[in-house]
Z-matrix of the N, CA and C atoms (Angstrom, degrees):
N
C 1 1.462
C 2 1.524 1 109.54
N 3 1.323 2 117.25 1 131.09
C 4 1.457 3 121.72 2 -177.28
C 5 1.525 4 110.66 3 -69.69
N 6 1.330 5 114.39 4 140.22
C 7 1.459 6 119.41 5 176.08
C 8 1.532 7 110.38 6 -112.84
N 9 1.322 8 116.20 7 20.48
C 10 1.464 9 120.41 8 -179.88
C 11 1.520 10 110.51 9 -64.58
N 12 1.323 11 116.07 10 133.10
C 13 1.461 12 120.03 11 174.92
C 14 1.522 13 111.01 12 -103.59
N 15 1.345 14 116.39 13 -17.19
C 16 1.460 15 121.64 14 176.26
C 17 1.521 16 108.32 15 -134.72
N 18 1.322 17 116.29 16 131.52
C 19 1.462 18 121.90 17 174.42
C 20 1.521 19 108.86 18 -134.46
N 21 1.317 20 115.78 19 126.01
C 22 1.460 21 121.29 20 173.41
C 23 1.521 22 107.63 21 -117.63
N 24 1.307 23 116.94 22 127.61
C 25 1.463 24 121.82 23 -177.48
C 26 1.521 25 109.83 24 -124.46
N 27 1.336 26 115.58 25 114.62
C 28 1.474 27 123.21 26 175.33
C 29 1.521 28 112.00 27 50.00
N 30 1.331 29 115.93 28 49.27
C 31 1.466 30 121.13 29 -175.46
C 32 1.529 31 110.86 30 -84.30
N 33 1.313 32 115.30 31 127.23
C 34 1.460 33 122.73 32 174.46
C 35 1.521 34 108.42 33 -125.39
N 36 1.327 35 115.77 34 138.39
C 37 1.463 36 120.94 35 176.05
C 38 1.514 37 109.31 36 -127.12
N 39 1.325 38 115.56 37 121.79
C 40 1.455 39 121.87 38 178.59
C 41 1.521 40 109.88 39 -122.68
N 42 1.320 41 115.37 40 147.54
C 43 1.459 42 121.73 41 175.90
C 44 1.522 43 107.71 42 -123.49
N 45 1.317 44 116.19 43 125.96
C 46 1.462 45 121.58 44 -177.31
C 47 1.515 46 110.31 45 -103.07
N 48 1.313 47 116.34 46 127.41
C 49 1.464 48 121.89 47 174.64
C 50 1.524 49 108.17 48 -107.18
N 51 1.311 50 116.01 49 -174.54
C 52 1.467 51 120.30 50 -179.07
C 53 1.517 52 111.93 51 -64.81
N 54 1.340 53 116.45 52 -25.79
C 55 1.464 54 119.06 53 -173.16
C 56 1.528 55 114.49 54 -115.61
N 57 1.330 56 117.86 55 -17.67
C 58 1.463 57 118.41 56 -174.29
C 59 1.520 58 111.45 57 -157.30
N 60 1.324 59 115.61 58 168.43
C 61 1.459 60 122.56 59 173.25
C 62 1.519 61 108.20 60 -115.99
N 63 1.318 62 115.79 61 122.02
C 64 1.450 63 122.22 62 -177.74
C 65 1.531 64 109.33 63 -102.43
N 66 1.335 65 116.33 64 125.45
C 67 1.460 66 120.69 65 176.45
C 68 1.518 67 108.95 66 -93.68
N 69 1.350 68 116.36 67 113.85
C 70 1.461 69 121.61 68 -178.06
C 71 1.520 70 111.15 69 -89.57
N 72 1.336 71 116.41 70 -40.27
C 73 1.469 72 122.50 71 176.08
C 74 1.514 73 108.70 72 -129.41
N 75 1.332 74 116.83 73 142.28
C 76 1.458 75 121.13 74 -175.77
C 77 1.516 76 110.47 75 -132.25
N 78 1.322 77 117.61 76 111.93
C 79 1.461 78 123.79 77 169.99
C 80 1.539 79 112.23 78 53.66
N 81 1.314 80 115.77 79 52.80
C 82 1.466 81 121.43 80 -179.08
C 83 1.523 82 110.18 81 -91.40
N 84 1.326 83 116.41 82 127.02
C 85 1.461 84 122.18 83 173.68
C 86 1.532 85 108.16 84 -124.26
N 87 1.332 86 115.23 85 137.58
C 88 1.460 87 119.99 86 -172.29
C 89 1.522 88 109.31 87 -161.91
N 90 1.327 89 116.61 88 142.49
C 91 1.457 90 121.13 89 172.43
C 92 1.515 91 108.97 90 -129.22
N 93 1.317 92 115.56 91 141.71
C 94 1.460 93 122.07 92 177.51
C 95 1.525 94 107.50 93 -124.73
N 96 1.338 95 115.19 94 126.24
C 97 1.462 96 120.43 95 -176.90
C 98 1.526 97 111.67 96 -85.17
N 99 1.303 98 115.67 97 157.98
C 100 1.456 99 121.21 98 177.96
C 101 1.528 100 110.55 99 -58.63
N 102 1.330 101 116.30 100 130.01
C 103 1.454 102 122.13 101 178.64
C 104 1.518 103 114.86 102 80.49
N 105 1.321 104 117.94 103 -1.38
C 106 1.462 105 121.89 104 -178.72
C 107 1.530 106 110.21 105 -81.87
N 108 1.318 107 115.68 106 150.23
C 109 1.462 108 121.05 107 171.21
C 110 1.524 109 108.50 108 -115.26
N 111 1.332 110 115.92 109 127.73
C 112 1.457 111 119.82 110 178.25
C 113 1.522 112 109.41 111 -127.13
N 114 1.333 113 115.32 112 147.25
C 115 1.462 114 121.86 113 176.32
C 116 1.521 115 108.66 114 -110.06
N 117 1.317 116 117.11 115 127.92
C 118 1.456 117 122.41 116 172.61
C 119 1.521 118 106.89 117 -96.00
N 120 1.336 119 116.80 118 114.90
C 121 1.463 120 120.56 119 -175.14
C 122 1.523 121 109.66 120 -125.30
N 123 1.324 122 114.55 121 157.91
C 124 1.458 123 121.42 122 179.43
C 125 1.510 124 109.16 123 160.90
N 126 1.326 125 116.58 124 166.61
C 127 1.457 126 120.48 125 179.77
C 128 1.519 127 109.57 126 -68.13
N 129 1.319 128 115.92 127 164.54
C 130 1.460 129 120.60 128 177.02
C 131 1.531 130 109.57 129 -57.71
N 132 1.325 131 116.02 130 131.65
C 133 1.458 132 120.85 131 -179.16
C 134 1.512 133 114.51 132 88.53
N 135 1.339 134 117.56 133 1.82
C 136 1.463 135 120.73 134 -178.29
C 137 1.525 136 112.46 135 -70.52
N 138 1.339 137 116.17 136 -24.89
C 139 1.459 138 120.15 137 179.37
C 140 1.517 139 114.29 138 113.98
N 141 1.332 140 117.12 139 6.89
C 142 1.471 141 119.11 140 -174.40
C 143 1.528 142 112.86 141 -68.26
N 144 1.329 143 118.06 142 -41.50
C 145 1.465 144 119.88 143 178.42
C 146 1.527 145 111.14 144 -69.33
N 147 1.329 146 116.08 145 -35.47
C 148 1.469 147 119.66 146 175.79
C 149 1.519 148 110.39 147 -62.50
N 150 1.335 149 116.69 148 -42.66
C 151 1.464 150 119.91 149 178.25
C 152 1.524 151 110.51 150 -62.01
N 153 1.315 152 117.37 151 -41.54
C 154 1.461 153 119.54 152 179.28
C 155 1.526 154 111.46 153 -61.72
N 156 1.327 155 117.12 154 -43.09
C 157 1.468 156 119.26 155 -179.57
C 158 1.526 157 111.39 156 -64.48
N 159 1.329 158 116.65 157 -32.78
C 160 1.462 159 120.08 158 177.35
C 161 1.528 160 111.07 159 -71.35
N 162 1.341 161 116.47 160 -44.58
C 163 1.464 162 120.49 161 -179.73
C 164 1.521 163 111.19 162 -62.33
N 165 1.342 164 116.35 163 -31.50
C 166 1.462 165 121.41 164 -178.45
C 167 1.527 166 112.84 165 -86.17
N 168 1.320 167 116.99 166 -4.62
C 169 1.457 168 119.78 167 -179.23
C 170 1.512 169 113.96 168 76.83
N 171 1.333 170 117.57 169 17.75
C 172 1.459 171 121.03 170 176.02
C 173 1.528 172 111.06 171 -80.16
N 174 1.333 173 115.92 172 -16.74
C 175 1.460 174 122.94 173 176.98
C 176 1.528 175 106.60 174 -149.14
N 177 1.315 176 117.01 175 167.08
C 178 1.460 177 120.56 176 -179.97
C 179 1.527 178 109.75 177 -118.59
N 180 1.340 179 117.50 178 146.37
C 181 1.467 180 119.93 179 -179.50
C 182 1.522 181 112.09 180 -72.45
N 183 1.321 182 115.64 181 159.72
C 184 1.467 183 120.59 182 174.89
C 185 1.516 184 110.78 183 -72.03
N 186 1.339 185 115.34 184 -33.39
C 187 1.465 186 120.88 185 174.62
C 188 1.519 187 108.10 186 -154.44
N 189 1.322 188 115.78 187 164.57
C 190 1.451 189 120.79 188 -175.25
C 191 1.524 190 110.83 189 90.53
N 192 1.311 191 115.94 190 174.72
C 193 1.463 192 120.46 191 -177.70
C 194 1.522 193 111.66 192 -130.43
N 195 1.314 194 114.85 193 148.00
C 196 1.466 195 121.53 194 175.51
C 197 1.520 196 108.52 195 -128.55
N 198 1.327 197 115.53 196 129.36
C 199 1.455 198 121.56 197 173.09
C 200 1.524 199 108.57 198 -107.39
N 201 1.314 200 115.48 199 131.53
C 202 1.463 201 122.00 200 175.17
C 203 1.520 202 107.72 201 -123.92
N 204 1.331 203 116.29 202 114.91
C 205 1.469 204 122.18 203 -179.22
C 206 1.521 205 111.37 204 54.42
N 207 1.344 206 114.40 205 41.84
C 208 1.459 207 120.52 206 175.80
C 209 1.515 208 115.01 207 82.63
N 210 1.329 209 117.59 208 -1.21
C 211 1.463 210 121.61 209 -179.59
C 212 1.532 211 109.61 210 -103.90
N 213 1.329 212 116.84 211 129.29
C 214 1.460 213 121.25 212 176.07
C 215 1.528 214 107.72 213 -80.31
N 216 1.323 215 115.86 214 110.90
C 217 1.461 216 120.04 215 -170.10
C 218 1.523 217 112.82 216 -64.08
N 219 1.324 218 117.43 217 -33.39
C 220 1.459 219 119.64 218 -178.63
C 221 1.524 220 112.30 219 -71.35
N 222 1.343 221 116.75 220 -12.85
C 223 1.462 222 120.72 221 177.47
C 224 1.528 223 111.88 222 -90.90
N 225 1.326 224 116.22 223 0.88
C 226 1.463 225 121.44 224 -175.94
C 227 1.525 226 110.10 225 -112.89
N 228 1.338 227 116.66 226 149.45
C 229 1.461 228 119.33 227 174.18
C 230 1.524 229 109.26 228 -85.87
N 231 1.331 230 115.96 229 175.28
C 232 1.472 231 120.66 230 -176.03
C 233 1.523 232 111.46 231 -56.95
N 234 1.328 233 116.60 232 -41.30
C 235 1.464 234 120.82 233 -177.64
C 236 1.528 235 111.34 234 -65.08
N 237 1.322 236 116.04 235 -41.22
C 238 1.469 237 120.05 236 -179.91
C 239 1.525 238 111.09 237 -67.52
N 240 1.320 239 116.78 238 -40.28
C 241 1.464 240 119.72 239 177.52
C 242 1.528 241 110.68 240 -65.05
N 243 1.329 242 116.57 241 -39.83
C 244 1.463 243 120.36 242 177.83
C 245 1.526 244 111.03 243 -63.08
N 246 1.338 245 116.27 244 -39.27
C 247 1.465 246 120.54 245 179.10
C 248 1.524 247 110.53 246 -65.16
N 249 1.338 248 117.06 247 -39.75
C 250 1.465 249 120.92 248 178.07
C 251 1.527 250 110.50 249 -63.39
N 252 1.329 251 116.92 250 -44.34
C 253 1.461 252 120.26 251 178.22
C 254 1.525 253 110.94 252 -62.12
N 255 1.321 254 116.47 253 -42.17
C 256 1.459 255 120.30 254 -179.61
C 257 1.520 256 111.69 255 -62.55
N 258 1.320 257 116.07 256 -36.77
C 259 1.459 258 120.90 257 -176.62
C 260 1.520 259 113.20 258 -77.82
N 261 1.344 260 117.74 259 -35.46
C 262 1.461 261 118.47 260 -164.04
C 263 1.518 262 116.19 261 -138.49
N 264 1.334 263 118.44 262 3.83
C 265 1.463 264 120.67 263 -173.01
C 266 1.529 265 110.11 264 -127.39
N 267 1.334 266 116.05 265 139.97
C 268 1.461 267 121.83 266 174.02
C 269 1.521 268 110.24 267 -119.47
N 270 1.324 269 115.76 268 157.24
C 271 1.467 270 121.09 269 -178.42
C 272 1.525 271 110.42 270 -134.90
N 273 1.334 272 115.16 271 142.09
C 274 1.464 273 122.14 272 168.36
C 275 1.525 274 106.73 273 -131.34
N 276 1.338 275 116.23 274 127.64
C 277 1.453 276 120.67 275 -176.60
C 278 1.527 277 111.11 276 -116.63
N 279 1.317 278 115.15 277 163.68
C 280 1.463 279 121.30 278 179.81
C 281 1.527 280 111.32 279 -61.66
N 282 1.335 281 116.82 280 -34.68
C 283 1.473 282 121.28 281 -171.87
C 284 1.529 283 113.52 282 -97.89
N 285 1.326 284 117.63 283 17.49
C 286 1.469 285 124.92 284 173.24
C 287 1.535 286 113.16 285 68.98
N 288 1.367 287 116.95 286 -53.18
C 289 1.470 288 122.57 287 177.89
C 290 1.528 289 112.99 288 56.90
N 291 1.325 290 116.27 289 41.90
C 292 1.461 291 120.17 290 173.08
C 293 1.531 292 109.36 291 -82.02
N 294 1.335 293 116.20 292 153.87
C 295 1.459 294 120.99 293 176.72
C 296 1.527 295 107.55 294 -82.61
N 297 1.337 296 118.69 295 117.85
C 298 1.468 297 121.18 296 -171.45
C 299 1.527 298 113.75 297 -60.59
N 300 1.331 299 117.48 298 -31.48
C 301 1.468 300 120.64 299 -174.74
C 302 1.523 301 112.86 300 -87.18
N 303 1.333 302 117.63 301 -2.47
C 304 1.461 303 121.22 302 -179.36
C 305 1.528 304 110.31 303 -104.57
N 306 1.312 305 116.17 304 146.05
C 307 1.461 306 120.74 305 175.60
C 308 1.525 307 110.21 306 -69.91
N 309 1.322 308 115.86 307 169.96
C 310 1.465 309 120.16 308 177.00
C 311 1.525 310 110.45 309 -55.99
N 312 1.333 311 116.91 310 -46.52
C 313 1.462 312 120.83 311 -179.79
C 314 1.524 313 111.10 312 -61.86
N 315 1.309 314 117.45 313 -43.20
C 316 1.470 315 121.33 314 -179.31
C 317 1.524 316 111.15 315 -66.73
N 318 1.345 317 117.10 316 -37.57
C 319 1.462 318 120.15 317 176.66
C 320 1.524 319 110.95 318 -62.30
N 321 1.332 320 116.77 319 -39.20
C 322 1.464 321 120.53 320 -178.96
C 323 1.529 322 111.31 321 -69.59
N 324 1.332 323 117.68 322 -38.38
C 325 1.473 324 120.22 323 -178.20
C 326 1.530 325 112.27 324 -75.48
N 327 1.333 326 117.75 325 -15.92
C 328 1.466 327 121.51 326 -172.84
C 329 1.529 328 114.08 327 -54.00
N 330 1.360 329 120.47 328 -45.83
C 331 1.468 330 118.95 329 -179.48
C 332 1.534 331 113.51 330 -59.16
N 333 1.328 332 117.04 331 -34.74
C 334 1.465 333 120.04 332 178.40
C 335 1.520 334 110.49 333 -67.13
N 336 1.327 335 116.18 334 -39.70
C 337 1.465 336 120.22 335 179.12
C 338 1.524 337 110.50 336 -66.38
N 339 1.338 338 116.59 337 -42.79
C 340 1.464 339 121.02 338 177.49
C 341 1.532 340 110.26 339 -61.23
N 342 1.327 341 115.67 340 -36.23
C 343 1.456 342 121.72 341 179.83
C 344 1.528 343 112.25 342 -70.16
N 345 1.337 344 116.21 343 -12.55
C 346 1.457 345 120.53 344 -179.88
C 347 1.507 346 113.79 345 96.84
N 348 1.337 347 116.04 346 11.22
C 349 1.454 348 120.44 347 179.63
C 350 1.527 349 109.70 348 -100.56
N 351 1.310 350 116.14 349 163.99
C 352 1.451 351 120.75 350 172.82
C 353 1.526 352 108.70 351 -69.84
N 354 1.322 353 115.65 352 136.63
C 355 1.453 354 118.40 353 177.85
C 356 1.524 355 110.35 354 -64.04
N 357 1.318 356 116.98 355 110.37
C 358 1.463 357 122.78 356 -175.80
C 359 1.528 358 108.96 357 -84.19
N 360 1.330 359 115.75 358 93.35
C 361 1.461 360 119.97 359 -175.35
C 362 1.515 361 112.01 360 -65.15
N 363 1.329 362 117.00 361 -32.86
C 364 1.464 363 119.84 362 -179.52
C 365 1.520 364 110.56 363 -66.53
N 366 1.328 365 116.45 364 -43.71
C 367 1.475 366 119.62 365 178.23
C 368 1.529 367 109.89 366 -65.09
N 369 1.322 368 116.94 367 -43.31
C 370 1.467 369 120.39 368 179.72
C 371 1.527 370 110.76 369 -61.06
N 372 1.321 371 116.82 370 -42.33
C 373 1.467 372 120.68 371 179.29
C 374 1.521 373 110.89 372 -64.91
N 375 1.344 374 116.99 373 -37.73
C 376 1.461 375 120.53 374 178.18
C 377 1.527 376 110.79 375 -66.34
N 378 1.327 377 117.53 376 -40.17
C 379 1.465 378 120.38 377 178.01
C 380 1.532 379 110.53 378 -65.51
N 381 1.323 380 117.04 379 -39.56
C 382 1.468 381 119.80 380 176.33
C 383 1.529 382 110.22 381 -63.96
N 384 1.327 383 116.74 382 -36.51
C 385 1.467 384 119.55 383 176.20
C 386 1.520 385 110.40 384 -63.72
N 387 1.341 386 116.51 385 -41.07
C 388 1.463 387 121.06 386 -178.54
C 389 1.528 388 111.81 387 -63.54
N 390 1.324 389 117.08 388 -29.38
C 391 1.472 390 119.53 389 179.14
C 392 1.524 391 111.90 390 -97.86
N 393 1.339 392 116.42 391 13.27
C 394 1.454 393 120.79 392 172.56
C 395 1.509 394 115.91 393 81.09
N 396 1.346 395 117.26 394 24.74
C 397 1.464 396 120.13 395 -178.08
C 398 1.522 397 112.45 396 -116.23
N 399 1.312 398 116.86 397 26.36
C 400 1.463 399 120.08 398 174.74
C 401 1.526 400 109.33 399 -59.80
N 402 1.329 401 116.39 400 132.04
C 403 1.450 402 121.19 401 -177.24
C 404 1.515 403 114.18 402 91.75
N 405 1.346 404 116.64 403 -6.81
C 406 1.473 405 120.44 404 179.64
C 407 1.526 406 111.70 405 -108.75
N 408 1.329 407 116.55 406 13.87
C 409 1.473 408 121.13 407 -173.69
C 410 1.530 409 113.01 408 -57.90
N 411 1.331 410 117.19 409 -35.09
C 412 1.470 411 120.90 410 -174.19
C 413 1.528 412 112.91 411 -91.35
N 414 1.322 413 117.56 412 1.49
C 415 1.461 414 120.50 413 -178.43
C 416 1.533 415 110.80 414 -78.56
N 417 1.322 416 115.56 415 141.30
C 418 1.459 417 121.84 416 172.86
C 419 1.526 418 109.24 417 -80.75
N 420 1.339 419 117.59 418 159.05
C 421 1.468 420 119.62 419 178.11
C 422 1.524 421 113.52 420 -53.25
N 423 1.333 422 117.43 421 -36.52
C 424 1.469 423 121.03 422 -179.41
C 425 1.525 424 112.59 423 -65.34
N 426 1.332 425 116.33 424 -17.33
C 427 1.463 426 121.47 425 179.86
C 428 1.523 427 111.98 426 -96.11
N 429 1.339 428 116.39 427 5.46
C 430 1.457 429 121.57 428 -177.39
C 431 1.524 430 109.75 429 -118.20
N 432 1.335 431 116.59 430 149.62
C 433 1.466 432 121.15 431 174.72
C 434 1.530 433 109.44 432 -72.26
N 435 1.330 434 115.98 433 170.85
C 436 1.467 435 119.66 434 177.82
C 437 1.518 436 111.90 435 -58.80
N 438 1.342 437 115.54 436 -44.25
C 439 1.457 438 118.71 437 179.45
C 440 1.514 439 112.46 438 -63.31
N 441 1.346 440 115.77 439 -38.73
C 442 1.464 441 119.51 440 178.06
C 443 1.521 442 111.41 441 -67.44
N 444 1.328 443 116.90 442 -37.97
C 445 1.467 444 119.96 443 176.98
C 446 1.530 445 110.76 444 -62.87
N 447 1.337 446 116.89 445 -39.21
C 448 1.459 447 118.77 446 178.97
C 449 1.522 448 110.73 447 -69.68
N 450 1.318 449 118.21 448 -30.02
C 451 1.469 450 120.94 449 174.12
C 452 1.521 451 110.48 450 -64.43
N 453 1.337 452 116.13 451 -41.33
C 454 1.466 453 119.91 452 175.70
C 455 1.534 454 110.04 453 -61.19
N 456 1.334 455 115.52 454 -42.30
C 457 1.467 456 119.88 455 179.58
C 458 1.530 457 111.18 456 -62.87
N 459 1.344 458 116.87 457 -37.78
C 460 1.467 459 120.19 458 176.35
C 461 1.517 460 111.06 459 -64.13
N 462 1.330 461 116.33 460 -46.47
C 463 1.459 462 120.20 461 178.61
C 464 1.527 463 110.55 462 -59.81
N 465 1.325 464 116.23 463 -42.37
C 466 1.471 465 121.36 464 179.15
C 467 1.529 466 110.85 465 -61.20
N 468 1.327 467 116.21 466 -40.77
C 469 1.468 468 120.07 467 -177.20
C 470 1.523 469 111.95 468 -62.24
N 471 1.340 470 116.92 469 -30.60
C 472 1.458 471 120.29 470 -177.29
C 473 1.539 472 112.76 471 -96.63
N 474 1.323 473 117.32 472 3.74
C 475 1.460 474 121.86 473 -174.36
C 476 1.527 475 111.97 474 -59.33
N 477 1.323 476 117.15 475 -40.49
C 478 1.466 477 120.49 476 -176.49
C 479 1.524 478 111.83 477 -99.45
N 480 1.338 479 116.75 478 19.67
C 481 1.469 480 122.08 479 179.93
C 482 1.528 481 111.40 480 48.50
N 483 1.336 482 117.45 481 59.90
C 484 1.464 483 120.41 482 -175.57
C 485 1.524 484 111.94 483 -65.43
N 486 1.323 485 115.60 484 148.91
C 487 1.461 486 120.48 485 174.41
C 488 1.531 487 110.83 486 -77.90
N 489 1.328 488 115.78 487 -31.03
C 490 1.468 489 121.28 488 -179.22
C 491 1.524 490 108.74 489 -130.59
N 492 1.336 491 115.89 490 134.77
C 493 1.458 492 121.45 491 175.44
C 494 1.520 493 108.96 492 -117.38
N 495 1.329 494 116.23 493 127.47
C 496 1.460 495 122.43 494 174.40
C 497 1.524 496 108.01 495 -106.49
N 498 1.327 497 116.61 496 126.18
C 499 1.462 498 121.72 497 -179.50
C 500 1.528 499 108.73 498 -125.23
N 501 1.329 500 116.08 499 120.37
C 502 1.470 501 121.37 500 -176.96
C 503 1.522 502 109.27 501 -109.33
N 504 1.338 503 116.51 502 104.28
C 505 1.472 504 123.54 503 -179.31
C 506 1.538 505 110.71 504 47.48
N 507 1.333 506 118.18 505 56.01
C 508 1.473 507 120.15 506 -173.21
C 509 1.519 508 114.74 507 -65.77
N 510 1.330 509 117.80 508 -15.85
C 511 1.465 510 120.42 509 178.98
C 512 1.525 511 112.26 510 -112.03
N 513 1.321 512 117.13 511 10.54
C 514 1.462 513 121.01 512 -172.70
C 515 1.509 514 115.01 513 -64.28
N 516 1.345 515 117.62 514 -26.42
C 517 1.467 516 120.81 515 -178.52
C 518 1.520 517 112.86 516 -103.09
N 519 1.336 518 117.37 517 15.09
C 520 1.460 519 120.74 518 -173.46
C 521 1.525 520 111.26 519 -116.87
N 522 1.322 521 115.73 520 151.77
C 523 1.459 522 119.14 521 174.49
C 524 1.526 523 109.40 522 -70.06
N 525 1.328 524 116.00 523 167.10
C 526 1.466 525 120.95 524 -170.73
C 527 1.530 526 112.45 525 -60.52
N 528 1.314 527 116.94 526 -43.05
C 529 1.468 528 119.83 527 -177.50
C 530 1.527 529 111.03 528 -68.62
N 531 1.342 530 116.62 529 -43.82
C 532 1.460 531 120.39 530 178.48
C 533 1.521 532 110.38 531 -65.35
N 534 1.338 533 116.52 532 -39.51
C 535 1.457 534 120.76 533 179.25
C 536 1.525 535 110.95 534 -60.34
N 537 1.334 536 116.93 535 -40.82
C 538 1.463 537 120.52 536 179.78
C 539 1.529 538 110.85 537 -61.68
N 540 1.330 539 116.31 538 -39.89
C 541 1.467 540 120.77 539 178.34
C 542 1.521 541 110.67 540 -64.83
N 543 1.335 542 116.63 541 -44.35
C 544 1.466 543 121.03 542 -179.83
C 545 1.528 544 110.55 543 -63.60
N 546 1.338 545 116.83 544 -39.57
C 547 1.464 546 120.71 545 177.84
C 548 1.527 547 110.46 546 -60.19
N 549 1.339 548 116.18 547 -46.37
C 550 1.464 549 119.91 548 179.30
C 551 1.525 550 110.88 549 -60.17
N 552 1.327 551 116.84 550 -43.63
C 553 1.462 552 121.01 551 179.56
C 554 1.525 553 111.31 552 -64.19
N 555 1.320 554 116.08 553 -42.67
C 556 1.461 555 120.44 554 -179.02
C 557 1.523 556 111.40 555 -59.15
N 558 1.326 557 116.02 556 -48.24
C 559 1.462 558 118.75 557 -177.17
C 560 1.526 559 111.79 558 -73.82
N 561 1.328 560 118.15 559 -30.33
C 562 1.460 561 120.81 560 176.11
C 563 1.528 562 110.38 561 -66.31
N 564 1.327 563 116.50 562 -46.86
C 565 1.460 564 120.48 563 178.14
C 566 1.522 565 110.88 564 -63.45
N 567 1.329 566 115.71 565 -42.10
C 568 1.457 567 120.06 566 -179.27
C 569 1.523 568 110.94 567 -61.77
N 570 1.324 569 116.20 568 -42.74
C 571 1.466 570 120.98 569 178.61
C 572 1.531 571 111.04 570 -65.68
N 573 1.316 572 116.37 571 -45.80
C 574 1.460 573 120.42 572 -176.77
C 575 1.521 574 112.42 573 -65.10
N 576 1.324 575 116.22 574 -32.51
C 577 1.463 576 120.15 575 -176.65
C 578 1.531 577 112.77 576 -96.73
N 579 1.343 578 117.43 577 -5.79
C 580 1.459 579 120.56 578 178.91
C 581 1.519 580 113.62 579 65.55
N 582 1.316 581 115.95 580 31.80
C 583 1.463 582 121.47 581 -175.13
C 584 1.525 583 111.44 582 -85.02
N 585 1.320 584 116.52 583 144.39
C 586 1.459 585 121.91 584 170.47
C 587 1.523 586 107.93 585 -79.37
N 588 1.330 587 117.32 586 131.13
C 589 1.466 588 121.45 587 -174.00
C 590 1.522 589 110.82 588 -118.13
N 591 1.337 590 115.51 589 127.31
C 592 1.467 591 122.58 590 171.20
C 593 1.518 592 106.44 591 -117.03
N 594 1.332 593 115.47 592 115.57
C 595 1.461 594 121.64 593 -170.54
C 596 1.522 595 110.44 594 -120.41
N 597 1.331 596 116.41 595 125.43
C 598 1.460 597 121.89 596 172.67
C 599 1.521 598 107.73 597 -96.99
N 600 1.320 599 116.87 598 124.75
C 601 1.464 600 119.37 599 -178.81
C 602 1.524 601 111.55 600 -155.13
N 603 1.321 602 114.80 601 154.04
C 604 1.471 603 120.78 602 170.25
C 605 1.524 604 109.97 603 -107.98
N 606 1.327 605 116.64 604 2.97
C 607 1.462 606 122.80 605 -176.48
C 608 1.535 607 109.58 606 -91.23
N 609 1.339 608 118.37 607 110.82
C 610 1.471 609 120.11 608 -178.02
C 611 1.525 610 113.42 609 -59.42
N 612 1.329 611 117.03 610 -37.05
C 613 1.464 612 119.96 611 179.99
C 614 1.519 613 111.55 612 -65.12
N 615 1.318 614 116.11 613 -38.70
C 616 1.460 615 120.45 614 177.63
C 617 1.526 616 110.18 615 -68.08
N 618 1.319 617 116.72 616 -43.04
C 619 1.465 618 120.63 617 179.83
C 620 1.530 619 111.16 618 -60.84
N 621 1.328 620 116.57 619 -38.48
C 622 1.463 621 120.78 620 -177.82
C 623 1.523 622 112.83 621 -65.61
N 624 1.336 623 117.03 622 -19.98
C 625 1.456 624 120.32 623 178.45
C 626 1.528 625 111.96 624 -74.32
N 627 1.314 626 116.70 625 -16.12
C 628 1.468 627 121.07 626 -178.46
C 629 1.518 628 111.17 627 -82.42
N 630 1.331 629 116.21 628 160.73
C 631 1.462 630 121.34 629 177.79
C 632 1.521 631 111.61 630 -66.07
N 633 1.328 632 116.13 631 -30.91
C 634 1.466 633 119.99 632 -173.91
C 635 1.522 634 109.73 633 -150.74
N 636 1.332 635 115.35 634 144.26
C 637 1.459 636 121.47 635 177.97
C 638 1.526 637 108.58 636 -111.70
N 639 1.322 638 116.27 637 127.33
C 640 1.463 639 122.69 638 177.30
C 641 1.523 640 107.45 639 -110.66
N 642 1.324 641 116.03 640 113.76
C 643 1.462 642 120.81 641 -177.23
C 644 1.532 643 109.71 642 -94.79
N 645 1.327 644 113.79 643 132.05
C 646 1.467 645 120.33 644 -179.37
C 647 1.523 646 108.26 645 -117.38
N 648 1.310 647 115.74 646 127.75
C 649 1.464 648 121.37 647 -179.36
C 650 1.525 649 107.98 648 -137.04
N 651 1.329 650 115.28 649 122.53
C 652 1.457 651 119.39 650 177.97
C 653 1.511 652 113.37 651 59.04
N 654 1.331 653 116.28 652 33.41
C 655 1.455 654 120.17 653 177.84
C 656 1.500 655 115.96 654 82.06
N 657 1.331 656 117.17 655 6.05
C 658 1.457 657 121.26 656 -179.80
C 659 1.530 658 109.85 657 -122.73
N 660 1.323 659 116.17 658 150.19
C 661 1.450 660 121.41 659 176.30
C 662 1.524 661 108.51 660 -81.90
N 663 1.343 662 116.13 661 123.14
C 664 1.464 663 120.53 662 179.45
C 665 1.533 664 111.91 663 -86.13
N 666 1.337 665 115.56 664 -39.31
C 667 1.462 666 119.61 665 179.59
C 668 1.517 667 108.57 666 -149.54
N 669 1.325 668 115.42 667 137.30
C 670 1.472 669 119.13 668 -177.74
C 671 1.499 670 109.36 669 -141.61
C-alpha cells in the first residue's frame, strides 16, 4: 500500500505574457513518502520554488495533476485548497513573515486560531521552549534577532501538528552560524513530530541533511 503524501504526475507550469509563453516547469513527476524529507535544489530560476508552490496548492499547474494527502488539487477550488493547507500543512519562509504587532507567543498560536481552534498558549509556549525561546514569549518581532524570528516561525509552523511542512530557503536571510542552529532545530522538530518535509534550498549542506535530493534544471527534474 502506497504511503505517498504528495504525488505530481506530468506537471507543467506555463506563464503567458503579452508577447510570449514561458515554460517554468516541464513534465515533472515526483512522489514524496510519508515522513520523508526531500530537498528541491537547482540554480536560481530553475523552477524549484514554483514546484513547491504547486505541491502545496498555493498555485495550480497548467497541465498534469498533483495529489496532496490524497486530494487532487486541481479538483478543488481556492477555498478548499486553503482549508486543506490550514488543516494539514505548515510553512517556513526565508523572510519569516511574522505579524509585527503580535508577540512571539501570539504569532505561534495564530495558525490554530486561523484553523478555528482555540489558541493553545501552553502548546505554543512549549514549542517556543523547544526552539530555545523560553522567556521571550512576550517579545515582539522587532525585539528579536533574525535568527530568533526564524525560531518563532519554526515554532509557528509546527503549532497545528502539520502532516507536511514546506520550507522555502529557511536559512537564506541568516548568517552561517545562526543558519546551522536553525537547520538543527528544523530537523529535530521534523523528526520529533514525524512530519513530511519538502525543502527548497541552494545550500548543499542543508540539502544533504534530507533523505533525498531532487535536482531541478531548466524546469525539469534531473534526479528524484
